TIKEMI-924160 format. One line per 2 residues: number of its first residue (from 1); their letters; for each residue x, y, z negated of N, C-alpha, C, CB. Coordinates in Angstrom, 2 decimals. Glycine has a CB too. Example, Ala and Ser with C-alpha at 12.3 -4.5 7.8 and 13.67 -1.06 7.14 Angstrom:
% TIKEMI-924160
1	as	13.19 -5.69 -7.80 12.30 -4.50 -7.80 13.20 -3.30 -7.80 11.31 -4.47 -9.05 ~ 12.85 -2.25 -7.08 13.67 -1.06 -7.14 12.90 0.03 -7.87 14.08 -0.60 -5.72;
END
This chain:
% TIKEMI-924160
1	mk	25.15 14.05 -14.49 24.12 15.06 -14.71 22.77 14.56 -14.20 24.50 16.39 -14.02 ~ 21.72 14.83 -14.96 20.39 14.40 -14.57 19.72 15.45 -13.67 19.53 14.13 -15.80;
3	pi	18.74 15.03 -12.84 17.99 16.02 -12.06 17.20 16.93 -12.99 17.05 15.34 -11.06 ~ 17.01 18.16 -12.55 16.25 19.13 -13.34 14.87 19.25 -12.72 16.97 20.53 -13.38;
5	rl	13.87 18.66 -13.36 12.52 18.63 -12.83 11.66 19.70 -13.50 11.89 17.24 -13.02 ~ 10.98 20.45 -12.66 10.17 21.58 -13.15 9.17 21.15 -14.21 9.44 22.23 -11.99;
7	ne	8.48 20.04 -13.99 7.44 19.65 -14.92 7.96 19.03 -16.21 6.51 18.69 -14.25 ~ 9.28 18.98 -16.36 9.88 18.51 -17.61 10.50 19.65 -18.42 10.92 17.46 -17.32;
9	ln	10.42 20.88 -17.90 11.06 22.02 -18.55 10.08 22.81 -19.40 11.69 22.93 -17.51 ~ 10.57 23.34 -20.50 9.75 24.28 -21.27 10.01 25.69 -20.73 10.08 24.20 -22.80;
11	pk	9.14 26.65 -21.02 9.26 27.99 -20.43 10.60 28.66 -20.68 8.16 28.87 -20.95 ~ 11.13 28.53 -21.91 12.40 29.19 -22.22 13.54 28.62 -21.40 12.71 29.06 -23.71;
13	tl	13.58 27.31 -21.29 14.64 26.66 -20.50 14.51 27.02 -19.02 14.58 25.12 -20.68 ~ 13.28 27.00 -18.52 13.05 27.34 -17.12 13.53 28.76 -16.82 11.56 27.21 -16.77;
15	ka	13.19 29.68 -17.69 13.59 31.08 -17.48 15.10 31.21 -17.40 13.04 31.97 -18.60 ~ 15.81 30.47 -18.27 17.27 30.54 -18.28 17.86 29.97 -17.00 17.83 29.80 -19.49;
17	iv	17.30 28.88 -16.51 17.81 28.25 -15.29 17.55 29.15 -14.08 17.15 26.87 -15.07 ~ 16.33 29.69 -13.99 15.97 30.54 -12.85 16.83 31.80 -12.80 14.49 30.93 -12.93;
19	se	17.19 32.32 -13.95 18.02 33.53 -13.98 19.41 33.27 -13.39 18.15 34.04 -15.40 ~ 19.86 32.02 -13.48 21.17 31.66 -12.95 21.11 31.12 -11.53 21.82 30.64 -13.85;
21	kp	20.06 30.36 -11.24 19.96 29.70 -9.93 18.50 29.65 -9.50 20.56 28.25 -9.99 ~ 17.98 30.75 -8.92 16.55 30.85 -8.58 16.17 30.19 -7.25 16.15 32.29 -8.53;
23	li	16.60 28.94 -7.06 16.23 28.17 -5.87 15.53 26.90 -6.32 17.49 27.84 -5.00 ~ 14.39 26.60 -5.72 13.63 25.42 -6.07 13.56 24.45 -4.89 12.23 25.80 -6.54;
25	lv	13.77 23.17 -5.19 13.65 22.11 -4.19 12.24 21.54 -4.28 14.73 20.98 -4.39 ~ 11.55 21.48 -3.14 10.17 21.00 -3.13 10.11 19.72 -2.28 9.20 22.09 -2.57;
27	pi	10.04 18.55 -2.92 9.94 17.30 -2.16 8.53 17.11 -1.59 10.32 16.10 -3.04 ~ 8.46 16.78 -0.31 7.17 16.59 0.36 7.17 15.25 1.08 6.88 17.75 1.37;
29	gt	6.11 14.49 0.91 6.00 13.20 1.58 4.63 13.01 2.18 6.31 12.07 0.62 ~ 4.22 11.78 2.32 2.87 11.47 2.81 2.58 10.01 2.49 2.73 11.75 4.35;
31	te	1.44 9.52 2.92 1.05 8.13 2.67 0.67 7.50 4.00 -0.14 8.05 1.66 ~ 1.44 6.48 4.41 1.19 5.87 5.71 1.85 4.50 5.78 1.70 6.78 6.84;
33	wh	1.48 3.72 6.77 2.04 2.38 6.92 3.53 2.43 7.23 1.32 1.62 8.02 ~ 4.24 1.50 6.62 5.66 1.32 6.88 5.95 -0.17 7.01 6.53 1.96 5.74;
35	ad	5.21 -0.81 7.90 5.32 -2.25 8.13 4.89 -3.02 6.88 6.76 -2.63 8.53 ~ 5.06 -4.33 6.90 4.57 -5.15 5.80 5.57 -5.29 4.65 4.22 -6.52 6.31;
37	hl	6.78 -4.84 4.87 7.80 -5.05 3.84 8.04 -3.84 2.96 9.09 -5.44 4.48 ~ 7.42 -2.71 3.29 7.63 -1.47 2.55 6.31 -0.91 2.03 8.34 -0.44 3.42;
39	pl	6.35 -0.13 0.95 5.13 0.49 0.43 4.68 1.68 1.28 5.35 0.94 -1.02 ~ 3.46 2.10 1.07 2.90 3.21 1.85 3.56 4.56 1.53 1.40 3.32 1.60;
41	gv	4.18 4.64 0.38 4.74 5.93 -0.05 6.21 6.11 0.22 4.52 6.10 -1.47 ~ 6.76 5.42 1.21 8.19 5.51 1.50 8.65 6.96 1.66 8.52 4.73 2.77;
43	ds	7.95 7.73 2.47 8.38 9.11 2.73 8.42 9.94 1.45 7.46 9.78 3.74 ~ 7.44 9.72 0.59 7.39 10.45 -0.67 8.49 9.98 -1.63 6.03 10.29 -1.33;
45	ll	8.66 8.68 -1.74 9.65 8.13 -2.65 11.07 8.57 -2.28 9.56 6.61 -2.66 ~ 11.37 8.55 -0.98 12.71 8.93 -0.55 12.93 10.44 -0.65 12.96 8.47 0.87;
47	sq	11.88 11.22 -0.41 11.98 12.66 -0.55 12.28 13.02 -2.01 10.69 13.34 -0.08 ~ 11.56 12.39 -2.93 11.79 12.63 -4.35 13.21 12.22 -4.75 10.76 11.87 -5.20;
49	at	13.63 11.05 -4.30 14.96 10.55 -4.66 16.06 11.48 -4.16 15.16 9.15 -4.10 ~ 15.92 11.96 -2.93 16.94 12.84 -2.38 17.02 14.15 -3.14 16.65 13.12 -0.91;
51	cd	15.87 14.75 -3.43 15.86 16.01 -4.18 16.43 15.82 -5.57 14.44 16.57 -4.28 ~ 16.11 14.70 -6.21 16.66 14.41 -7.54 18.18 14.29 -7.49 16.04 13.14 -8.10;
53	ev	18.69 13.59 -6.47 20.13 13.41 -6.35 20.84 14.75 -6.15 20.45 12.46 -5.17 ~ 20.27 15.58 -5.27 20.87 16.89 -5.01 20.83 17.75 -6.26 20.15 17.60 -3.85;
55	sa	19.70 17.75 -6.95 19.55 18.53 -8.17 20.56 18.11 -9.23 18.15 18.39 -8.72 ~ 20.80 16.81 -9.34 21.73 16.30 -10.34 23.14 16.80 -10.10 21.72 14.79 -10.35;
57	qn	23.44 17.17 -8.85 24.78 17.64 -8.53 24.91 19.16 -8.50 25.20 17.08 -7.21 ~ 23.81 19.86 -8.14 23.94 21.31 -8.02 23.15 22.10 -9.05 23.52 21.73 -6.66;
59	gc	22.34 21.44 -9.87 21.63 22.13 -10.94 20.41 22.90 -10.53 22.54 23.03 -11.59 ~ 19.91 22.70 -9.30 18.68 23.37 -8.87 17.46 22.63 -9.41 18.62 23.47 -7.33;
61	vv	16.38 23.37 -9.58 15.15 22.79 -10.10 14.40 22.06 -8.99 14.25 23.89 -10.72 ~ 13.81 20.91 -9.33 12.99 20.14 -8.39 11.53 20.30 -8.75 13.40 18.64 -8.39;
63	ap	10.72 20.74 -7.80 9.28 20.90 -8.01 8.60 19.54 -8.05 8.66 21.78 -6.90 ~ 7.38 19.46 -8.57 6.62 18.20 -8.50 6.43 17.77 -7.05 5.25 18.36 -9.19;
65	ll	6.50 16.49 -6.82 6.34 15.93 -5.48 4.97 16.26 -4.90 6.55 14.41 -5.50 ~ 4.96 16.70 -3.64 3.72 16.89 -2.89 3.57 15.70 -1.96 3.71 18.26 -2.09;
67	sc	2.74 14.75 -2.34 2.66 13.48 -1.61 1.41 13.39 -0.75 2.68 12.31 -2.57 ~ 1.06 14.50 -0.13 -0.07 14.48 0.80 0.33 15.27 2.04 -1.39 15.09 0.15;
69	gi	0.44 14.58 3.15 0.85 15.23 4.39 -0.08 14.86 5.51 2.27 14.86 4.75 ~ 0.43 14.86 6.72 -0.38 14.58 7.90 0.20 13.35 8.59 -0.43 15.80 8.87;
71	sr	-0.60 12.32 8.74 -0.16 11.04 9.32 -1.16 10.59 10.36 0.02 9.95 8.23 ~ -1.01 11.08 11.58 -2.00 10.77 12.60 -1.43 10.18 13.88 -2.76 11.99 12.94;
73	nl	-0.17 10.44 14.18 0.37 10.01 15.46 0.69 8.52 15.54 1.61 10.78 15.76 ~ 0.97 7.92 14.39 1.39 6.52 14.40 0.21 5.59 14.62 2.08 6.17 13.10;
75	kp	0.43 4.57 15.45 -0.59 3.55 15.70 -0.02 2.21 15.22 -1.00 3.49 17.23 ~ -0.40 1.78 14.03 0.16 0.53 13.49 -0.06 -0.65 14.42 -0.45 0.22 12.12;
77	ek	0.91 -1.55 14.40 0.75 -2.76 15.20 -0.38 -3.61 14.62 2.06 -3.55 15.24 ~ -0.88 -4.52 15.42 -1.97 -5.38 14.99 -1.58 -6.10 13.70 -2.34 -6.39 16.10;
79	gy	-2.47 -6.05 12.73 -2.20 -6.71 11.47 -1.71 -5.77 10.38 -1.20 -7.78 11.68 ~ -1.24 -4.58 10.76 -0.80 -3.62 9.75 -2.02 -2.92 9.15 0.18 -2.59 10.36;
81	yg	-1.85 -2.46 7.92 -2.93 -1.75 7.26 -2.32 -0.65 6.41 -3.80 -2.70 6.39 ~ -2.97 0.48 6.35 -2.52 1.49 5.42 -2.29 2.88 5.97 -1.30 1.05 4.81;
83	tv	-2.42 3.10 7.27 -2.27 4.45 7.79 -3.39 5.33 7.24 -2.27 4.46 9.34 ~ -3.02 6.48 6.76 -3.99 7.38 6.15 -4.07 8.68 6.94 -3.63 7.66 4.67;
85	dt	-5.25 9.00 7.47 -5.46 10.34 8.03 -5.70 11.26 6.86 -6.67 10.37 9.06 ~ -4.64 11.95 6.45 -4.73 12.75 5.24 -5.26 14.14 5.53 -3.38 12.84 4.57;
87	ig	-4.78 15.13 4.80 -5.35 16.47 4.92 -5.02 17.10 6.27 -4.84 17.36 3.79 ~ -5.80 18.11 6.66 -5.60 18.78 7.93 -4.48 19.80 7.88 -6.88 19.46 8.36;
89	ke	-4.10 20.30 9.05 -3.00 21.25 9.15 -3.27 22.51 8.35 -2.75 21.61 10.60 ~ -4.49 23.07 8.49 -4.82 24.31 7.79 -4.78 24.11 6.28 -6.20 24.82 8.22;
91	tl	-5.27 22.95 5.85 -5.28 22.66 4.41 -3.86 22.55 3.87 -6.05 21.37 4.12 ~ -3.01 21.81 4.59 -1.63 21.65 4.14 -0.90 22.99 4.15 -0.90 20.64 5.03;
93	ts	-1.12 23.79 5.17 -0.49 25.11 5.22 -0.92 25.96 4.04 -0.84 25.83 6.53 ~ -2.21 26.01 3.76 -2.72 26.81 2.65 -2.17 26.32 1.31 -4.24 26.79 2.62;
95	li	-2.14 25.00 1.15 -1.65 24.43 -0.10 -0.19 24.80 -0.34 -1.81 22.91 -0.08 ~ 0.65 24.62 0.67 2.07 24.93 0.50 2.28 26.42 0.32 2.87 24.42 1.70;
97	ke	1.53 27.23 1.05 1.66 28.68 0.90 1.33 29.11 -0.53 0.74 29.40 1.90 ~ 0.27 28.56 -1.10 -0.11 28.93 -2.46 0.89 28.41 -3.48 -1.51 28.41 -2.77;
99	ll	1.45 27.23 -3.23 2.49 26.72 -4.12 3.72 27.63 -4.07 2.88 25.28 -3.73 ~ 4.11 28.06 -2.88 5.25 28.96 -2.76 5.00 30.27 -3.51 5.55 29.25 -1.28;
101	dg	3.79 30.80 -3.40 3.46 32.02 -4.13 3.58 31.79 -5.64 2.03 32.48 -3.78 ~ 3.17 30.60 -6.08 3.28 30.28 -7.51 4.72 30.19 -7.97 2.57 28.98 -7.80;
103	ya	5.56 29.57 -7.15 6.97 29.47 -7.52 7.63 30.85 -7.54 7.72 28.54 -6.55 ~ 7.18 31.74 -6.65 7.69 33.11 -6.65 7.34 33.81 -7.96 7.11 33.90 -5.46;
105	km	6.15 33.56 -8.47 5.75 34.18 -9.74 6.60 33.68 -10.90 4.28 33.89 -10.02 ~ 7.15 32.48 -10.76 8.03 31.94 -11.80 9.42 32.56 -11.74 8.14 30.42 -11.66;
107	gf	9.69 33.29 -10.67 10.99 33.94 -10.55 11.90 33.35 -9.50 11.67 33.90 -11.83 ~ 11.45 32.30 -8.83 12.28 31.71 -7.78 12.33 32.65 -6.57 11.75 30.32 -7.37;
109	it	13.50 32.78 -6.01 13.70 33.65 -4.84 13.68 32.84 -3.55 15.01 34.41 -4.97 ~ 14.16 31.60 -3.63 14.29 30.75 -2.45 13.69 29.38 -2.73 15.75 30.61 -2.03;
111	av	13.04 28.80 -1.72 12.50 27.44 -1.82 13.00 26.62 -0.64 10.93 27.46 -1.86 ~ 13.49 25.43 -0.92 13.87 24.48 0.12 12.79 23.40 0.14 15.30 23.86 -0.12;
113	lf	12.01 23.38 1.22 10.95 22.40 1.37 11.55 21.17 2.05 9.74 22.97 2.19 ~ 11.77 20.12 1.28 12.41 18.93 1.82 11.35 17.90 2.17 13.44 18.34 0.81;
115	tg	11.21 17.60 3.45 10.18 16.65 3.88 10.78 15.31 4.27 9.38 17.23 5.04 ~ 10.17 14.26 3.77 10.58 12.92 4.14 9.77 12.37 5.30 10.48 12.02 2.97;
117	hg	8.85 13.17 5.81 7.96 12.75 6.90 8.19 13.65 8.10 6.47 12.79 6.45 ~ 8.25 13.06 9.30 8.67 13.84 10.46 7.63 14.05 11.54 9.81 13.21 11.05;
119	et	6.38 13.86 11.23 5.36 14.01 12.26 5.20 15.48 12.68 4.02 13.47 11.76 ~ 4.93 15.70 13.97 4.91 17.06 14.52 3.92 17.97 13.80 4.56 17.01 16.00;
121	eh	2.68 17.52 13.63 1.68 18.35 12.96 2.08 18.66 11.52 0.32 17.66 12.98 ~ 2.69 17.71 10.88 3.14 17.89 9.50 4.17 19.02 9.43 3.75 16.57 8.95;
123	we	5.14 18.98 10.33 6.17 20.02 10.35 5.58 21.38 10.72 7.29 19.64 11.34 ~ 4.66 21.38 11.67 4.03 22.64 12.07 3.30 23.29 10.91 3.07 22.41 13.24;
125	ai	2.61 22.48 10.12 1.87 23.00 8.98 2.81 23.61 7.94 1.03 21.89 8.33 ~ 3.93 22.94 7.69 4.89 23.45 6.72 5.51 24.76 7.21 5.99 22.41 6.44;
127	nq	5.90 24.79 8.48 6.51 26.00 9.03 5.54 27.17 9.03 7.00 25.74 10.45 ~ 4.26 26.90 9.26 3.28 27.96 9.22 3.16 28.53 7.82 1.92 27.46 9.71;
129	ai	3.23 27.67 6.82 3.19 28.14 5.42 4.38 29.04 5.12 3.17 26.95 4.45 ~ 5.53 28.66 5.65 6.73 29.47 5.45 6.56 30.84 6.08 7.96 28.76 6.05;
131	kt	5.96 30.89 7.27 5.75 32.16 7.96 4.77 33.07 7.22 5.25 31.92 9.37 ~ 3.75 32.47 6.61 2.70 33.28 5.98 3.01 33.64 4.54 1.40 32.54 6.04;
133	sk	3.99 33.00 3.94 4.34 33.31 2.56 5.32 34.48 2.54 4.95 32.08 1.83 ~ 4.93 35.58 1.95 5.75 36.80 1.95 6.48 37.02 0.63 4.88 38.00 2.24;
135	ni	6.25 36.15 -0.35 6.77 36.41 -1.69 8.03 35.63 -2.04 5.72 36.12 -2.69 ~ 8.44 34.73 -1.14 9.61 33.90 -1.41 10.24 33.50 -0.08 9.22 32.63 -2.24;
137	ka	11.55 33.39 -0.06 12.25 32.93 1.13 12.23 31.41 1.13 13.71 33.48 1.19 ~ 11.74 30.83 2.20 11.61 29.37 2.25 12.20 28.82 3.54 10.14 28.96 2.11;
139	im	12.65 27.59 3.47 13.18 26.90 4.63 12.80 25.43 4.52 14.73 27.08 4.74 ~ 12.46 24.80 5.65 12.15 23.38 5.67 13.37 22.61 6.16 10.91 23.09 6.56;
141	ls	13.74 21.57 5.42 14.86 20.72 5.79 14.46 19.26 5.62 16.12 21.05 4.94 ~ 15.26 18.37 6.20 14.99 16.94 6.10 16.33 16.21 5.97 14.18 16.42 7.33;
143	ay	16.26 14.90 5.85 17.49 14.11 5.76 18.34 14.27 7.02 17.16 12.64 5.54 ~ 17.71 14.57 8.14 18.47 14.78 9.37 19.43 15.95 9.22 17.52 15.01 10.57;
145	ef	18.90 17.10 8.75 19.77 18.27 8.57 20.86 17.99 7.53 18.94 19.50 8.16 ~ 20.50 17.27 6.48 21.46 17.00 5.42 22.60 16.10 5.89 20.75 16.37 4.24;
147	sk	22.35 15.27 6.90 23.37 14.30 7.31 23.86 14.49 8.74 22.84 12.91 7.16 ~ 23.47 15.57 9.38 23.78 15.72 10.81 25.27 15.81 11.09 23.10 16.94 11.35;
149	nv	26.09 16.14 10.12 27.53 16.22 10.36 28.15 14.85 10.59 28.22 16.91 9.20 ~ 27.43 13.78 10.24 27.97 12.43 10.47 27.25 11.71 11.60 27.89 11.61 9.19;
151	iq	26.32 12.37 12.25 25.57 11.75 13.34 26.30 11.97 14.66 24.12 12.32 13.42 ~ 26.41 10.92 15.45 27.04 11.01 16.77 26.08 10.45 17.81 28.41 10.25 16.80;
153	dl	26.15 10.98 19.00 25.36 10.45 20.11 26.13 9.32 20.76 25.03 11.56 21.15 ~ 25.61 8.11 20.63 26.26 6.94 21.21 25.44 6.40 22.38 26.46 5.84 20.15;
155	dd	26.11 5.79 23.32 25.41 5.24 24.49 24.54 4.04 24.12 26.40 4.83 25.56 ~ 24.97 3.27 23.16 24.24 2.06 22.76 23.23 2.42 21.67 25.21 0.95 22.27;
157	ve	21.97 2.57 22.05 20.96 3.01 21.09 20.57 1.92 20.10 19.74 3.49 21.82 ~ 21.09 0.70 20.30 20.79 -0.36 19.34 21.66 -0.29 18.10 20.96 -1.71 20.01;
159	kt	22.70 0.49 18.16 23.57 0.60 16.99 22.87 1.33 15.85 24.87 1.32 17.36 ~ 23.23 0.98 14.64 22.59 1.57 13.46 23.33 2.84 13.05 22.56 0.56 12.29;
161	wp	24.34 2.71 12.22 25.15 3.86 11.85 25.99 4.27 13.04 26.05 3.55 10.62 ~ 26.20 5.56 13.33 25.89 6.71 12.49 24.58 7.41 12.82 27.00 7.68 12.58;
163	ya	23.59 6.70 13.33 22.31 7.35 13.59 21.58 7.66 12.30 21.44 6.47 14.48 ~ 20.73 8.66 12.34 19.96 9.04 11.16 18.48 8.89 11.44 20.29 10.49 10.74;
165	ld	17.78 8.40 10.47 16.31 8.35 10.46 15.74 7.28 11.41 15.76 9.70 10.83 ~ 14.60 6.77 11.02 13.79 5.87 11.82 12.47 5.75 11.08 14.49 4.46 12.03;
167	ha	11.66 4.82 11.49 10.40 4.60 10.77 10.30 3.12 10.40 9.17 5.03 11.63 ~ 10.45 2.83 9.11 10.30 1.48 8.56 11.36 0.51 9.06 8.94 0.94 8.89;
169	ae	12.46 1.03 9.58 13.51 0.14 10.10 14.78 0.25 9.27 13.81 0.48 11.58 ~ 15.98 0.20 9.93 17.22 0.14 9.15 17.37 1.28 8.16 18.39 0.12 10.08;
171	we	17.13 2.49 8.64 17.35 3.68 7.80 16.46 3.64 6.56 17.08 4.97 8.61 ~ 15.16 3.66 6.76 14.25 3.76 5.62 14.29 2.50 4.75 12.83 4.01 6.09;
173	ts	14.42 1.34 5.37 14.48 0.11 4.59 15.74 0.07 3.74 14.42 -1.12 5.51 ~ 16.86 0.46 4.31 18.11 0.48 3.56 18.07 1.50 2.42 19.28 0.78 4.49;
175	mm	17.51 2.67 2.71 17.39 3.68 1.66 16.49 3.19 0.53 16.84 4.99 2.24 ~ 15.42 2.49 0.88 14.53 1.94 -0.15 15.23 0.83 -0.93 13.25 1.41 0.49;
177	lh	16.04 0.02 -0.26 16.80 -1.02 -0.96 17.78 -0.41 -1.95 17.56 -1.90 0.05 ~ 18.27 0.78 -1.63 19.19 1.48 -2.53 18.44 2.08 -3.72 19.94 2.58 -1.78;
179	yh	17.35 2.81 -3.45 16.65 3.54 -4.51 15.57 2.71 -5.22 16.03 4.78 -3.93 ~ 14.84 1.90 -4.46 13.71 1.16 -5.02 13.69 -0.28 -4.51 12.39 1.86 -4.67;
181	pe	14.70 -1.07 -4.82 14.77 -2.44 -4.31 13.58 -3.31 -4.72 16.04 -3.10 -4.78 ~ 12.98 -2.99 -5.87 11.84 -3.78 -6.35 10.60 -3.62 -5.49 11.52 -3.39 -7.78;
183	lv	10.58 -2.60 -4.64 9.42 -2.34 -3.79 9.59 -2.86 -2.36 9.15 -0.86 -3.75 ~ 10.76 -3.42 -2.08 11.05 -3.91 -0.73 10.92 -5.43 -0.68 12.48 -3.47 -0.28;
185	hm	10.19 -5.93 0.32 9.98 -7.37 0.49 10.53 -7.77 1.86 8.47 -7.75 0.35 ~ 11.83 -8.03 1.89 12.48 -8.30 3.17 11.94 -9.55 3.87 13.95 -8.45 2.95;
187	en	11.37 -10.46 3.11 10.81 -11.66 3.73 9.62 -11.33 4.64 10.37 -12.66 2.65 ~ 9.04 -10.15 4.47 7.92 -9.72 5.29 8.32 -8.76 6.40 6.88 -9.07 4.42;
189	ap	9.61 -8.45 6.50 10.06 -7.47 7.49 9.93 -8.01 8.90 11.52 -7.06 7.22 ~ 9.36 -7.25 9.82 9.27 -7.69 11.22 10.64 -7.60 11.87 8.25 -6.83 12.01;
191	et	10.81 -8.30 12.98 12.09 -8.26 13.68 12.35 -6.88 14.26 12.13 -9.30 14.79 ~ 11.29 -6.24 14.77 11.42 -4.88 15.32 10.25 -4.03 14.87 11.50 -4.92 16.87;
193	ve	10.48 -2.72 14.87 9.41 -1.74 14.72 9.49 -0.84 15.95 9.55 -0.90 13.37 ~ 8.42 -0.83 16.73 8.41 -0.07 17.98 7.39 1.06 17.90 8.10 -1.00 19.18;
195	ld	7.83 2.25 18.28 7.00 3.45 18.21 6.87 4.05 19.60 7.58 4.48 17.22 ~ 5.66 4.21 20.06 5.41 4.81 21.36 4.93 6.24 21.16 4.37 3.98 22.17;
197	ip	5.85 7.11 20.76 5.51 8.50 20.49 6.38 9.40 21.36 5.69 8.83 18.99 ~ 5.79 10.18 22.24 6.57 11.07 23.12 7.39 12.06 22.30 5.65 11.83 24.08;
199	gi	8.60 12.32 22.77 9.41 13.36 22.16 10.37 12.91 21.08 8.54 14.37 21.60 ~ 10.23 11.66 20.59 11.15 11.21 19.56 12.42 10.68 20.20 10.49 10.14 18.67;
201	pa	13.54 10.69 19.48 14.81 10.20 20.05 14.68 8.76 20.53 15.94 10.30 19.02 ~ 15.42 8.42 21.55 15.32 7.10 22.16 15.62 5.98 21.17 16.28 7.00 23.34;
203	yi	16.56 6.22 20.25 16.94 5.14 19.34 15.85 4.79 18.34 18.20 5.52 18.60 ~ 14.84 5.66 18.18 13.76 5.37 17.24 12.65 4.55 17.90 13.17 6.68 16.68;
205	hk	12.61 4.51 19.21 11.55 3.77 19.91 11.51 2.31 19.50 11.75 3.88 21.40 ~ 12.67 1.73 19.30 12.72 0.33 18.89 13.85 0.16 17.89 12.91 -0.62 20.13;
207	ry	13.49 -0.23 16.67 14.49 -0.39 15.62 14.35 -1.76 14.96 14.37 0.73 14.57 ~ 15.31 -2.09 14.09 15.46 -3.45 13.60 15.55 -3.50 12.07 16.70 -4.10 14.22;
209	pr	14.42 -3.63 11.40 14.40 -3.59 9.93 15.27 -4.64 9.27 13.00 -3.75 9.46 ~ 15.39 -5.82 9.89 16.12 -6.91 9.25 17.62 -6.64 9.17 15.88 -8.19 9.98;
211	ra	18.09 -5.61 9.84 19.49 -5.23 9.74 19.78 -4.42 8.48 19.91 -4.44 10.97 ~ 18.74 -4.05 7.78 18.91 -3.20 6.60 19.67 -3.92 5.50 17.56 -2.75 6.08;
213	sr	20.35 -3.13 4.66 21.04 -3.68 3.51 21.15 -2.62 2.43 22.44 -4.21 3.90 ~ 21.33 -3.07 1.22 21.49 -2.13 0.11 22.79 -1.33 0.25 21.48 -2.88 -1.24;
215	ay	23.84 -1.99 0.76 25.11 -1.30 0.96 24.98 -0.18 1.99 26.20 -2.30 1.40 ~ 24.25 -0.46 3.06 24.02 0.57 4.08 23.19 1.71 3.49 23.31 -0.03 5.32;
217	gr	22.20 1.36 2.65 21.40 2.38 1.99 22.23 3.28 1.11 20.31 1.74 1.17 ~ 23.19 2.69 0.40 24.08 3.49 -0.44 24.92 4.44 0.40 24.99 2.57 -1.28;
219	kl	25.38 3.94 1.55 26.18 4.78 2.47 25.33 5.94 2.99 26.71 3.92 3.66 ~ 24.10 5.65 3.39 23.21 6.70 3.87 22.90 7.71 2.78 21.91 6.09 4.39;
221	at	22.54 7.22 1.60 22.18 8.11 0.49 23.34 9.02 0.12 21.75 7.30 -0.72 ~ 24.55 8.48 0.14 25.73 9.28 -0.18 25.92 10.41 0.84 26.98 8.40 -0.23;
223	av	25.75 10.08 2.12 25.91 11.09 3.17 24.83 12.16 3.08 25.87 10.43 4.54 ~ 23.58 11.75 2.86 22.48 12.70 2.77 22.66 13.61 1.57 21.14 11.96 2.69;
225	ta	22.99 13.05 0.43 23.16 13.86 -0.78 24.30 14.86 -0.63 23.40 12.97 -1.99 ~ 25.43 14.39 -0.12 26.58 15.28 0.05 26.25 16.43 1.00 27.79 14.49 0.58;
227	gg	25.55 16.09 2.10 25.16 17.14 3.04 24.17 18.11 2.42 24.55 16.52 4.27 ~ 23.25 17.61 1.61 22.28 18.48 0.97 22.90 19.43 -0.03 21.24 17.65 0.27;
229	vk	23.82 18.92 -0.82 24.52 19.78 -1.78 25.27 20.88 -1.05 25.50 18.94 -2.65 ~ 25.94 20.53 0.04 26.70 21.52 0.82 25.77 22.56 1.45 27.52 20.81 1.91;
231	mi	24.67 22.11 2.07 23.76 23.04 2.72 23.13 24.01 1.73 22.68 22.28 3.46 ~ 22.74 23.50 0.58 22.09 24.38 -0.40 23.10 25.36 -0.99 21.44 23.55 -1.52;
233	ae	24.33 24.94 -1.15 25.37 25.87 -1.61 25.53 27.01 -0.60 26.71 25.14 -1.81 ~ 25.47 26.66 0.69 25.57 27.68 1.73 24.36 28.62 1.71 25.70 27.03 3.10;
235	il	23.18 28.06 1.47 21.97 28.89 1.40 22.07 29.85 0.22 20.72 28.01 1.26 ~ 22.51 29.36 -0.92 22.66 30.21 -2.10 23.65 31.33 -1.83 23.13 29.39 -3.31;
237	he	24.74 31.02 -1.14 25.75 32.02 -0.84 25.24 33.04 0.18 27.02 31.34 -0.30 ~ 24.60 32.56 1.24 24.13 33.46 2.29 23.04 34.40 1.79 23.61 32.65 3.47;
239	rn	22.20 33.92 0.90 21.08 34.73 0.43 21.36 35.41 -0.90 19.85 33.87 0.32 ~ 22.63 35.31 -1.32 23.04 35.93 -2.57 22.16 35.54 -3.74 23.04 37.43 -2.42;
241	v	21.76 34.26 -3.76 20.93 33.76 -4.85 21.85 33.37 -6.00 20.05 32.55 -4.38;
END
């Protein structure tokens, strides 16, 4: 089954789908540095891919990708280029709130805002939009929530699986090798990616991109998709959608 994308549907088809399953998946990403071996749009590309995979299995509609977020906390290492200070919190909140209102007018009852970017301000802006939107029930989720049933706390933080998420290291590089291998240049991958950001899990502070593989990406993608399909089925059931 193919993903069901909103911008590929005609009005009659959309109306029929919404009448049966009025939940819309909204992929959200951003534009920022992901080391020298990955493109700037990793968060957006993976968010789109995940929503498409889930849609192909559960028949929910996928909204057009929102590829503008907030990228301010990261400080690229010397020699990196591409971090973008994008839109502000208020702007992102207003934009998402108005999009949610628009989807409500189309007949959607529930929206799952799936973000591929994990910066604090970015999440705060999305959650504020959810709070201020009164016309649709919305929830923000990420690959972490979709795969948390396979995540374990291990003493050795250097281990890769079963940890979830990182920045430009095993997780994202492997996922990109699975979905977009033509955009990955492993010959340019640094030995480590180190992030000095308070509050993030210890295992993300220092990660190892060169450990990435397409096989690992397939394993990750399978876990994330399966978890997403299960979570959205539960949301549909709980909210009687």
